[in-house]
C-alpha positions in Angstrom: -50.4 96.9 -68.0 -50.6 93.4 -69.5 -53.1 90.9 -68.2 -52.4 87.2 -67.9 -55.0 84.8 -69.1 -55.4 83.5 -65.5 -55.9 87.0 -64.1 -58.4 89.9 -64.3 -58.2 93.6 -63.5 -60.8 94.6 -60.9 -61.8 97.6 -58.9 -59.9 97.6 -55.6 -61.8 100.3 -53.7 -65.4 100.0 -52.4 -66.6 102.4 -55.1 -64.5 103.5 -58.0 -65.6 106.4 -60.2 -65.0 106.2 -64.0 -64.4 109.7 -65.4 -64.9 111.2 -68.9 -61.3 112.2 -68.8 -58.6 112.8 -66.2 -58.9 116.5 -67.0 -62.4 116.5 -65.7 -61.3 115.9 -62.1 -61.4 118.9 -59.8 -59.6 119.6 -56.5 -62.8 118.9 -54.6 -62.9 115.4 -56.0 -59.8 114.2 -54.1 -61.7 111.9 -51.8 -63.1 110.1 -54.9 -59.9 109.7 -56.8 -57.3 108.5 -54.3 -56.0 105.1 -53.4 -58.3 105.2 -50.4 -61.8 106.4 -51.5 -64.1 108.1 -49.0 -67.4 108.5 -50.8 -69.2 110.2 -47.9 -66.5 112.7 -47.4 -66.4 113.4 -51.1 -70.2 114.1 -51.1 -70.0 116.2 -48.0 -67.1 118.3 -49.4 -69.1 119.4 -52.5 -71.4 122.4 -52.3 -74.6 122.5 -54.3 -73.0 124.2 -57.3 -70.1 121.7 -57.4 -72.5 118.8 -57.1 -74.6 120.1 -60.0 -71.4 120.7 -62.0 -70.8 116.9 -62.1 -73.9 116.7 -64.3 -73.6 120.0 -66.2 -69.9 119.4 -67.2 -70.4 115.7 -67.7 -67.4 114.8 -65.6 -68.4 111.4 -64.4 -69.4 108.4 -66.6 -70.3 105.6 -64.2 -69.0 103.8 -61.1 -67.5 100.4 -60.3 -68.1 98.3 -57.2 -65.4 96.5 -55.2 -64.1 93.5 -57.2 -66.0 94.5 -60.4 -63.9 93.5 -63.4 -62.7 95.8 -66.2 -60.8 95.6 -69.4 -57.7 97.9 -69.4 -57.2 99.5 -72.8 -54.2 101.7 -72.0 -52.5 103.5 -69.2 -51.4 107.2 -69.3 -49.5 108.3 -66.2 -51.7 107.7 -63.1 -54.8 106.9 -65.2 -56.1 103.9 -67.0 -58.7 103.8 -69.8 -61.0 100.9 -68.9 -64.2 99.2 -70.0 -66.7 98.1 -67.3 -67.7 94.8 -68.8 -70.7 94.2 -66.5 -72.3 97.4 -67.7 -73.7 97.2 -71.2 -73.5 100.4 -73.2 -74.0 101.8 -76.6 -70.7 103.6 -76.2 -68.7 100.4 -76.6 -69.9 96.9 -77.4 -67.6 95.5 -74.7 -69.2 97.6 -71.9 -69.0 101.1 -70.4 -65.8 103.0 -71.2 -64.0 105.8 -69.3 -61.0 106.7 -67.2 -60.1 105.3 -63.7 -57.1 106.1 -61.4 -54.6 103.2 -61.7 -54.4 103.2 -57.9 -58.0 102.0 -57.8 -57.2 98.8 -59.9 -55.8 95.4 -58.8 -54.9 92.4 -60.8 -56.3 89.3 -59.2 -56.6 85.6 -60.0 -59.7 84.8 -62.1 -61.9 82.8 -59.8 -65.6 82.0 -60.0 -66.1 78.3 -60.0 -68.5 78.4 -57.0 -70.4 81.5 -58.2 -70.6 84.9 -56.6 -71.7 86.3 -53.2 -74.0 89.3 -54.0 -74.4 91.8 -51.2 -78.1 92.2 -50.4 -77.6 94.6 -47.4 -77.3 98.3 -47.9 -73.7 98.0 -46.8 -71.9 94.9 -45.7 -68.7 94.4 -43.6 -65.9 92.4 -45.0 -63.6 90.7 -42.5 -60.1 89.3 -42.6 -59.7 85.5 -42.1 -59.1 86.1 -38.4 -62.3 88.2 -38.2 -60.7 91.6 -38.1 -62.6 94.4 -39.9 -61.4 94.8 -43.5 -63.7 97.3 -45.2 -67.4 98.0 -45.9 -68.8 97.3 -49.3 -72.1 98.5 -50.9 -75.2 96.8 -52.0 -74.9 94.7 -55.2 -71.1 94.1 -54.7 -70.4 90.7 -56.2 -67.4 88.6 -55.1 -66.3 85.1 -56.1 -67.1 82.5 -53.5 -64.4 80.0 -52.4 -66.4 78.4 -49.5 -69.9 78.8 -48.1 -70.9 78.7 -44.5 -71.9 80.9 -41.6 -69.4 83.3 -43.2 -68.7 83.0 -46.9 -65.1 83.0 -47.8 -64.7 85.3 -50.8 -62.0 86.2 -53.3 -61.2 89.9 -53.1 -58.6 92.5 -54.4 -57.3 92.3 -50.8 -57.0 88.5 -50.8 -59.4 86.0 -49.3 -61.9 87.6 -46.9 -65.1 86.7 -45.0 -68.6 88.1 -45.3 -71.6 87.2 -43.1 -74.0 84.9 -44.8 -77.0 87.0 -43.9 -75.6 89.9 -45.9 -75.3 88.1 -49.2 -77.0 85.6 -51.5 -75.3 83.1 -53.8 -75.5 83.6 -57.6 -74.1 81.2 -60.2 -72.7 84.1 -62.1 -72.9 87.9 -62.1 -75.7 87.7 -64.6 -77.5 84.7 -63.1 -79.1 86.3 -60.1 -82.5 84.8 -59.1 -85.2 86.5 -61.2 -87.6 88.7 -59.3 -91.1 90.1 -60.2 -92.0 93.7 -61.0 -93.2 94.1 -57.5 -89.9 92.8 -56.1 -88.1 95.5 -58.2 -90.4 98.3 -56.9 -90.3 97.1 -53.3 -86.5 96.9 -53.4 -86.4 100.5 -54.5 -88.1 101.6 -51.3 -85.1 100.5 -49.3 -83.2 103.4 -50.8 -85.8 106.2 -50.2 -84.1 109.5 -49.3 -80.8 108.4 -50.7 -79.3 111.4 -52.3 -79.0 111.5 -56.1 -75.4 111.3 -57.4 -74.5 111.9 -61.1 -72.9 108.6 -62.4 -73.8 106.9 -59.1 -73.9 103.1 -59.1 -73.8 102.4 -55.4 -75.8 102.6 -52.2 -73.8 105.8 -51.4 -75.8 107.5 -54.2 -77.5 106.6 -57.5 -78.3 108.6 -60.6 -81.6 107.8 -62.3 -80.3 105.0 -64.6 -77.9 103.7 -62.0 -80.9 103.2 -59.7 -82.9 101.3 -62.3 -79.9 99.3 -63.4 -79.1 98.2 -59.9 -82.7 97.4 -58.9 -83.1 95.2 -61.9 -79.6 93.6 -61.5 -80.6 92.6 -58.0 -83.7 90.9 -59.5 -81.9 88.9 -62.2 -82.0 91.3 -65.2 -78.8 92.9 -66.6 -79.8 96.0 -68.6 -77.9 98.8 -70.2 -76.2 101.3 -67.9 -77.7 104.6 -69.4 -81.4 105.6 -69.8 -81.2 106.1 -73.6 -79.9 102.6 -74.0 -82.3 101.1 -71.4 -85.2 102.5 -73.4 -84.2 100.4 -76.4 -84.0 97.2 -74.3 -86.8 95.1 -72.9 -90.4 94.6 -74.0 -92.2 97.6 -75.4 -95.4 98.6 -73.5 -98.0 101.1 -74.8 -97.1 104.4 -73.0 -100.5 105.9 -73.7 -102.4 103.1 -71.9 -101.5 103.3 -68.2 -103.7 100.3 -67.4 -101.3 98.2 -69.5 -98.3 99.1 -67.3 -97.1 96.7 -64.7 -95.5 97.5 -61.4 -91.7 97.3 -62.0 -91.9 98.6 -65.6 -89.4 101.3 -66.5 -90.7 104.7 -67.5 -88.6 107.0 -69.7 -88.9 110.7 -70.2 -87.7 113.2 -72.9 -87.2 116.9 -72.8 -89.2 117.0 -76.0 -92.4 116.2 -74.1 -93.2 112.8 -75.6 -90.5 112.9 -78.3 -87.5 110.5 -78.3 -84.1 110.6 -76.7 -84.7 109.9 -73.0 -83.0 112.0 -70.4 -84.6 110.4 -67.3 -85.9 107.0 -66.1 -87.9 105.7 -63.2 -89.7 102.6 -62.0 -93.5 102.3 -62.1 -94.8 101.9 -58.6 -98.5 101.2 -59.5 -101.5 103.4 -59.1 -100.1 106.2 -61.2 -96.9 106.5 -59.1 -93.2 106.2 -59.9 -90.1 105.7 -57.7 -87.0 107.4 -59.1 -83.7 109.1 -58.3 -84.6 112.6 -59.6 -81.8 115.1 -59.9 -78.8 116.6 -58.1 -79.8 118.1 -54.8 -82.8 115.7 -54.4 -83.2 112.1 -53.2 -84.9 108.9 -54.2 -88.6 109.4 -53.8 -92.1 108.1 -54.8 -94.2 110.6 -56.7 -97.6 110.7 -58.5 -97.2 111.3 -62.2 -100.4 113.2 -62.8 -100.0 116.9 -63.1 -96.2 116.8 -63.2 -93.7 117.5 -66.1 -93.1 113.7 -66.1 -96.6 113.1 -67.3 -96.0 115.4 -70.3 -92.4 114.1 -71.0 -93.2 110.3 -70.9 -91.7 108.9 -74.1 -91.5 105.1 -73.5 -92.4 102.2 -71.2 -90.3 99.1 -71.1 -90.8 95.7 -69.3 -88.0 93.5 -68.0 -89.7 91.4 -65.4 -91.7 88.4 -66.7 -94.1 88.6 -63.7 -95.7 91.7 -62.2 
């Protein structure tokens, strides 16, 4: 699966799931591993135990959005070992590693001279050049722009396509989105209230805790590590014991050791002693008060990524 210098491998489905290994895939995961991915049907097909097992058995690593580039290390049968280069990780200095079905990859021309169209809607419709529906793509999808106008002409794994200008904003590069404030980060999070938690989730079909924080910050101009334990080593340290020093939009990290290190969870400080977070399988994104909860006891770090509150 050699790559030419003028091309790049990208995710060719709206949401591609990167797995720990091909052996971790179950029969119930068929809607998430095929050439045509149906995320909602996949989520609906799992019972509570099967959903929790994604976490317990560490089946899923992370997810890719439509058009997101990867490095392909090797191919074994129907699976490719890839590295998600837009998702920093302590697991690989190049990005986040794992296994993806080969059918969910496409080799495309490397194009980004006019920047990227970043989807700012929860979901956005892509259209063919003659304005026929192509497919819907999730929030934070970034596609190279060829021409701007009432519709942006974008470069996709399915060829050139159109996307309505109101559904996107223009960014010079994937890591050069306009910087937002801490309040912008927290406010954006409220647009996803009641969205169900999904282990490894990186899309507006479902986020895990660090997928939620990663995407809220990415949308506000900060590329941070993919996982909570790596995120807790990034950014500016804030005194966790002085709540008055926390800013809205700071990330709060939690450890099972009740104040010890090695974070297992992360949320966004919402101000006034509250946090917005994607909690755990079976629950949805919510705003909670920290006082009197296990999170108050388990807080282990506070980090700042936005220059302004």
